[in-house]
Every structure is written in structure tokens, then in C-alpha cells.
N, C-alpha and C positions, 0 to 999 in steps of 0.2 A: 827244402822245403816239402814238410810233409802235407800229404791228399788225403782228403777225409776218407772213409771207404760207404759203401750202402751195406759192407754187412752187418749188423749189429753186435754180435758177439764179437768182431774183432775190434769195432768202435768202441764197443766198451773197457776193452781191456786194453786198448790202444795207448802208445804215449798220449796222443794229442789229448783224447778224454781225459787219463792221470792229470794230466798239465791243467786242463782248463778244471776239476774238479777240484785240482788244489789250490788253484790261484781263487775261487771260488770259497770254498773254504778259510782260505786265508784270511779275504776280504772280510767276512762272519766272523772269523774272530776279534780281527781289528774290533768292527763294531762292537762286540760285545763287550772288549775291554774297555773302550773311548766308555761307553753306556756305563760299564761299573764306575767308572775314574770316578764321572761326573757325578753318580749318585751318592760317591765315598763322599764325595767335595760336600755337598748340600749336606749329608749329615755330621758334617767335621763343623761346618758353619752353623748349625742348630747346637749342636753340641755345645761350640763358645757363646751361643746367646744364651743357653742354659745354666753352664755355669756363672756367667755375669747374675743375670738374673738372680739365682740362689745366692751367689756373693752379697749381690743388693740387700736381701731379705735377713738375711744371717749377721746387718749390721746389728 
């Protein structure tokens, strides 16, 4: 088990800090990917609706 240090220089360059920062960044990237995917699905749905509407107008 690693014990955190009170020395800020050591803490910022230490393994615990790097691991925690990596975990936070990974979660942030995952949230962005999920939001982007949700937005892309909405765009696909709207485009499908638009294509149907255009098909009805052309008849």
C-alpha cells in the first residue's frame, strides 16, 4: 500500500498522483464518448425523419 506524501513536488510526480489523474481523465474521455454517441444517434434519427419527409414531398 502506498502512503501519500505531504511534499507537493513528490506528490505531483508520484505514482499515486499519476494513477489518480489517469483514472479521472479516463472517466472524462468515456463521458465525452458517450455524449458524442448520444448526439450522433439523435442526428441519425432526425436525418431519417428528414429523408422520409422528402420522400413524401417528391411523390
